[in-house]
N, C-alpha and C positions, 0 to 999 in steps of 0.2 A: 501268268508269271512263271517263267522257267526256273527250275531248281537244279543246281549242280551240287553233287555231294563232294565235300572235301575229303581228301584221303585221311586215313587214321594217323594218329601220331606215330605209330609203328611204321607205317608206309612212308611217311615223311622222313623218319629217321633212316630208313633204308635208302630213300632217294638221296639224302644228304651224303651218305656213305658212297653210293655209286657215282655221284657227281664228282667226287674228289679226283677220280681217274676214270672218266667215262669210257675210254677205249680199252681199258685193261679188263681181261677176264678175271672174275673173282669166284672162288670156291664158296659154297654155302657155309662151311665152317668158318672161313675168314670173315664172311659177312655177319655171321652170328656173333663173333667176337667183337667186331667193329661196332655193331649196333646194340649189343647186349640183348638181342632177341633170342628167345628159346626156339628150338627147331620147330615146335608145334605152332608157333606164330609165324616164324620166318618163311618156312617152305610153302604154306598156303598163299602167302603174299607173293612170293616168287612165281608160283604157278599162275596166279591170277594176272599178274603183270605180263607174264609170257603169253598167256591166252589173248590178252588185249593188244599184243604187238609192241609193248613198251620195253620188253626185255628179249634178248636173244639168248639161247642156251645151247650147250653142246656137251658131249662126253669127251673127256680127254684121257688118253692112256696114261698109266703111271710112269714116272721117271725111272723108277726101279721096278724090279720084278715082284716085289713084296706087297704092293698095294693094288687095290681095285681101281678101275677107271673112276674118275670123279666128274661130277656135273659142275660146269662153270657157267657164269651169267655175266652179262653186261647190258647196258642200256642201248636201245636202238636210237637212231636219230629222232624218231618220234617220241621215244621214251625220255630222252634227254631234254627235249623241248617241253614235254609235259611236266617232268620233274621240276625243272626250273620255274615254270609257270606256277605250279602248286606251292612251291616253297615261297616264292615272291608274294603270291596271293595271301597266304597265311601270315606272312610277316607284315604285309601292308595293312591288313585289317586287324591285326592283333587278336584274331579269333582263334579259338582252339580248333584243332584238326577234327575231322569227323562230323562237324556241324554243317547242315545244308546252307548254301548261299542262296539268297533270293535276288533275282535280277528283275528289274522293272521292264 
């Protein structure tokens, strides 16, 4: 029996936020405010999703000279499909995120 781990509630929350405008680059601070996730939770999720090819990321220079470059993120095509699939799966089964699914 194959098992697929569902994403955490925090990851689903991030997916929902990113899906709203999937082609738009989003700053970590903006994502933190939208998801109400603390940086210690958000950034490890962003790094993990990036490593899996579900997010792309880049550094952008500041608009004015007073700020440091900022890291921005957005879903890849693979990430968008995966995010939609996970959100639909959790909604369809009414099961909490993070629980393993059992496939026959």
